[in-house]
C-alpha positions in Angstrom: 72.3 -81.2 64.1 75.9 -80.9 62.9 76.9 -79.2 59.7 78.5 -81.3 57.0 82.0 -80.4 56.0 82.6 -79.0 52.5 84.4 -82.2 51.6 81.4 -84.4 52.6 79.0 -82.1 50.7 81.3 -82.2 47.6 81.4 -86.0 47.7 77.6 -86.2 48.1 77.1 -83.8 45.2 79.2 -86.0 43.0 77.1 -89.0 44.0 73.9 -87.1 43.2 75.2 -85.9 39.8 76.2 -89.5 38.9 72.8 -90.7 40.0 70.9 -88.2 37.9 73.1 -88.8 34.9 72.4 -92.6 35.2 68.6 -91.9 35.2 68.9 -89.6 32.2 70.2 -92.3 29.9 68.3 -92.3 26.5 66.6 -95.6 27.1 66.8 -95.7 30.9 64.0 -96.2 33.4 62.5 -92.8 32.8 61.5 -93.8 29.3 59.2 -96.7 30.2 55.8 -96.3 28.5 54.3 -99.7 28.7 54.4 -103.2 30.1 52.5 -105.7 28.0 52.2 -109.5 28.6 52.5 -111.6 25.5 49.8 -114.2 24.7 50.2 -117.6 23.0 48.2 -116.4 20.0 50.0 -113.7 18.0 48.5 -110.3 18.7 49.1 -106.6 18.1 50.4 -104.5 21.0 50.4 -100.8 21.8 52.9 -98.4 20.4 54.5 -101.0 18.0 53.7 -102.7 14.6 53.9 -106.4 14.1 52.4 -109.4 15.8 53.8 -110.6 19.2 53.4 -113.9 21.0 55.0 -116.2 23.6 54.7 -119.6 25.0 56.7 -121.4 27.8 59.7 -121.8 25.5 60.1 -118.5 23.7 58.8 -115.2 22.5 58.1 -114.5 18.8 57.7 -111.4 16.7 56.4 -111.4 13.2 56.7 -108.2 11.0 57.5 -107.0 7.5 60.6 -105.0 6.7 58.5 -101.9 5.9 57.1 -102.0 9.5 60.4 -100.4 10.6 61.4 -102.7 13.4 65.1 -103.5 13.6 67.0 -106.0 15.8 69.0 -104.3 18.5 71.9 -106.7 18.3 72.5 -106.5 14.6 70.5 -103.5 13.2 68.9 -105.8 10.6 65.3 -105.2 9.8 62.7 -107.7 11.1 61.4 -109.3 8.0 59.5 -112.5 8.9 59.5 -114.1 12.3 62.2 -113.8 15.0 62.3 -115.6 18.3 64.1 -115.1 21.6 64.3 -117.2 24.8 65.0 -116.0 28.4 65.3 -117.5 31.8 63.1 -116.2 34.5 64.1 -112.7 35.7 66.2 -112.1 32.6 65.7 -109.2 30.2 66.8 -108.5 26.7 67.0 -105.3 24.6 65.3 -106.9 21.6 64.3 -104.4 18.9 64.1 -100.7 18.0 61.4 -98.7 16.3 60.4 -95.2 15.3 61.9 -91.7 15.2 64.2 -90.2 12.6 66.9 -92.7 13.3 64.6 -95.7 13.8 65.7 -96.1 17.4 63.3 -93.8 19.3 61.6 -96.8 21.0 63.6 -99.6 22.5 61.7 -102.8 23.1 62.8 -104.8 26.1 61.8 -108.4 26.3 61.5 -109.7 29.9 60.4 -112.9 31.6 58.8 -112.5 35.0 57.1 -115.2 37.0 57.5 -117.6 34.1 55.7 -115.2 31.7 57.0 -113.2 28.8 56.3 -109.5 28.5 57.6 -106.5 26.5 58.4 -103.1 27.9 58.6 -100.1 25.5 61.2 -97.5 26.3 60.4 -94.3 24.4 63.0 -91.5 24.3 60.2 -89.0 23.7 58.5 -89.8 27.0 57.6 -86.7 28.9 58.9 -88.2 32.1 62.3 -88.4 30.4 62.3 -85.2 28.4 61.1 -83.1 31.4 63.6 -84.7 33.9 65.6 -82.2 35.8 67.0 -84.4 38.6 65.4 -86.2 41.5 64.4 -84.0 44.5 66.2 -84.8 47.7 66.3 -83.9 51.4 69.1 -81.6 52.5 72.2 -83.6 53.6 71.8 -85.0 57.1 75.2 -85.8 58.8 73.3 -87.5 61.7 71.8 -90.0 59.3 75.2 -91.4 58.5 74.9 -94.2 61.1 77.1 -96.9 62.4 75.7 -100.5 62.7 76.7 -104.1 62.4 76.1 -106.8 59.9 75.2 -110.2 61.1 75.6 -112.7 58.3 73.5 -115.8 57.9 75.3 -119.1 57.5 73.6 -119.4 54.1 71.4 -117.0 52.1 67.7 -117.3 52.7 65.0 -116.8 50.0 62.2 -114.7 51.4 59.0 -114.3 49.3 58.1 -110.7 48.6 55.7 -108.6 46.6 56.8 -106.3 43.8 55.6 -103.1 42.3 53.5 -105.1 39.8 50.6 -107.1 41.4 50.9 -109.8 38.8 54.6 -110.4 39.6 55.9 -112.1 42.8 59.5 -111.7 43.9 62.1 -113.2 46.1 64.5 -111.4 48.4 67.8 -113.3 48.9 68.6 -112.3 52.4 72.3 -112.7 53.3 72.1 -111.4 56.8 70.8 -108.6 59.0 71.7 -105.0 59.5 71.5 -104.1 63.2 71.3 -100.3 63.5 70.1 -97.6 65.8 68.8 -94.3 64.4 69.0 -90.8 65.9 66.4 -90.3 68.6 65.6 -94.0 68.9 66.3 -96.0 72.0 66.0 -99.4 70.3 67.9 -101.1 67.5 66.3 -102.2 64.2 67.1 -105.6 62.7 66.7 -105.3 59.0 67.2 -107.9 56.3 69.8 -107.1 53.6 70.8 -108.6 50.3 74.2 -108.6 48.5 74.7 -105.9 45.9 77.6 -107.0 43.7 81.0 -107.7 45.3 81.6 -106.3 48.7 78.4 -104.3 48.9 75.1 -104.8 50.8 71.6 -103.4 50.0 68.8 -102.5 52.4 65.3 -102.0 50.9 63.1 -100.4 53.5 59.9 -98.7 54.4 59.9 -95.6 56.7 57.4 -93.1 58.0 57.9 -90.7 55.1 56.6 -93.2 52.5 53.8 -92.0 50.2 54.1 -88.6 51.8 57.4 -86.9 51.0 59.0 -90.1 49.6 57.9 -92.9 47.3 56.5 -96.2 48.7 59.9 -97.6 49.6 63.6 -96.9 49.0 67.0 -98.6 48.9 70.4 -97.7 50.3 73.6 -99.5 49.4 76.6 -99.6 51.7 80.0 -101.4 52.0 80.1 -104.8 53.6 82.2 -105.1 56.7 85.9 -105.9 56.4 86.8 -109.6 56.8 86.6 -110.7 60.4 84.6 -107.7 61.5 80.9 -106.7 61.6 81.0 -102.9 61.6 79.3 -101.1 58.8 78.4 -97.5 58.0 75.1 -96.7 56.4 74.6 -93.3 54.8 70.8 -92.8 54.5 71.6 -89.6 52.4 72.3 -92.1 49.6 68.8 -93.7 49.8 67.4 -93.9 46.3 64.1 -94.6 44.6 63.4 -97.8 42.7 62.4 -97.3 39.0 58.8 -98.0 40.0 58.8 -94.6 41.7 59.1 -93.0 38.3 57.0 -95.3 36.2 53.9 -97.4 36.5 55.6 -100.1 34.4 58.3 -101.3 36.8 58.4 -104.8 38.5 60.7 -103.6 41.3 61.0 -105.6 44.6 59.2 -104.4 47.7 60.9 -104.6 51.1 60.8 -107.7 53.2 57.7 -107.4 55.4 59.8 -106.8 58.6 62.0 -104.0 57.0 60.1 -101.1 58.5 61.7 -98.2 60.1 59.1 -96.6 62.3 60.3 -93.0 62.2 60.7 -90.6 59.3 64.1 -91.1 57.5 64.3 -87.6 56.0 67.4 -88.1 54.0 68.1 -89.2 50.4 65.6 -89.1 47.5 62.1 -87.7 47.8 59.2 -88.8 45.7 59.8 -87.8 42.0 57.8 -84.8 40.8 55.1 -85.7 38.3 
């Protein structure tokens, strides 16, 4: 196995520092402490005051000013009943609660599979306060691999499972990554999605899953230049989905065929708990 150059290692370390800093945001994924589905009849929920409800049209919250809930957008206290509406797969930072500044817990309203839910993001969560970076494999230059991207004429919606058994998902496949890994004689054909402008994302299983790594991971790479198909995939940049850190994620699982049959010992390992 070749040794990475100091420049390559420095760039990778910058990537890792940015990744850990993103995870360590005050109300980021490491602070999730609940996922609670709202019912038609107003009801109490864990960790928060007030009465919460939802129907097909909107979610509602009823509380008194002295309950200490404030609207995230304006900072105004919730005093009476407030409502919010979302399209499916949308999320909204709705209200804050608790702590010396009244903002320890951020309440995210989400709509998944046509149902409304709230997720609490608690800045006092031990997963967050004890976080000291995601463990990773040592950098592997041989797992920076060349491949090609074969675009579909039109994106294809592929039904998938998610990290939450009550939530189904859809993978919008824009084409296939064709790639050969070190030590393998055959090529893999793996479905990929778009990731913003000019980027592609591969969500995949491999033989390390649920051993040294989480149940699945994702790697993002540059789309090919116009008129070409060549891509470079750096598996050292494979990262965990939020569901690897918390039981309250609804993260998409890989398309059923996106299985790499060998260990991909690069990128992020399973988080330490």
